[in-house]
Structures are given as structure tokens and as C-alpha cells.
C-alpha positions in Angstrom: 205.1 88.0 170.9 205.0 90.4 168.0 204.6 88.3 164.8 205.2 88.8 161.1 204.3 86.8 158.0 207.2 85.2 156.2 208.0 82.5 153.7 210.1 79.9 155.6 212.4 77.3 154.0 212.7 74.3 156.3 214.7 72.1 153.8 216.0 72.8 150.3 214.0 71.3 147.4 213.2 72.1 143.8 211.2 75.3 143.4 208.5 73.3 141.5 207.7 71.3 144.7 206.8 74.6 146.5 209.3 74.2 149.4 208.5 77.7 150.9 205.9 77.7 153.7 204.0 81.0 154.4 203.6 81.4 158.1 203.7 83.7 161.1 207.1 83.9 162.8 208.4 86.1 165.7 209.4 89.5 164.5 213.1 90.3 165.1 214.2 92.9 167.7 216.9 95.5 167.0 220.0 95.2 169.2 222.1 98.2 170.3 223.4 100.0 167.2 220.9 98.4 164.9 217.6 99.6 163.3 214.5 97.6 162.6 213.1 97.9 159.1 209.4 97.3 158.3 209.7 95.6 155.0 207.3 96.8 152.3 208.7 94.7 149.4 211.3 92.0 149.1 213.0 90.8 146.0 214.2 87.2 145.6 217.4 86.9 143.5 219.1 83.9 141.9 221.3 83.5 145.0 218.1 82.9 147.0 216.9 80.4 144.5 220.3 78.6 144.8 219.7 78.3 148.5 216.1 77.2 148.1 217.1 74.5 145.7 220.1 73.3 147.8 222.8 74.5 145.3 224.2 76.6 148.1 224.1 75.7 151.8 221.8 77.9 154.0 223.7 79.7 156.8 221.0 78.6 159.2 217.9 76.5 159.1 215.1 77.2 158.8 215.8 80.3 156.6 213.6 83.1 155.3 214.9 83.9 151.8 215.2 87.4 150.5 217.7 90.1 151.1 216.8 92.9 148.7 214.3 94.9 150.6 212.5 98.2 150.5 211.1 99.3 153.8 210.6 101.9 156.5 212.8 102.5 159.5 
């Protein structure tokens, strides 16, 4: 298994309670017609904070917040 470090949200909670857990997870694999991006930096926006705090439902659980990335293909 190729692994990567990520902050994982298992269950929504107030940010002050530190609900994100830094851990090693399996790295994704690109499917046909997709590219894999090695993330160098990732921003967390207010939408991510809404998901972390349970104000918006996560699309899946657990979830790795962050969708504004800078990386290398």
C-alpha cells in the first residue's frame, strides 16, 4: 500500500475540540481519464469548516477536508 498523511474527520464536532486526526491513509489511484496530483499545499475554506462542525453533512464518512490544492501532476 502506498500511503499519504492526511487530516481525517471521523465525526463532525466544534473546531475547538480538535476533531481532525492526522494519520496515514491509502493514497488514491487515478482511474482511466484521471490524473493523480501530488498535493504540495491545501487550503481549508469556510465550507470545509461547515462540514467539520456539522453545519453541512459530509458526502462520505470519514472525510479528508480541503479541496483548494496546489500540486504537481
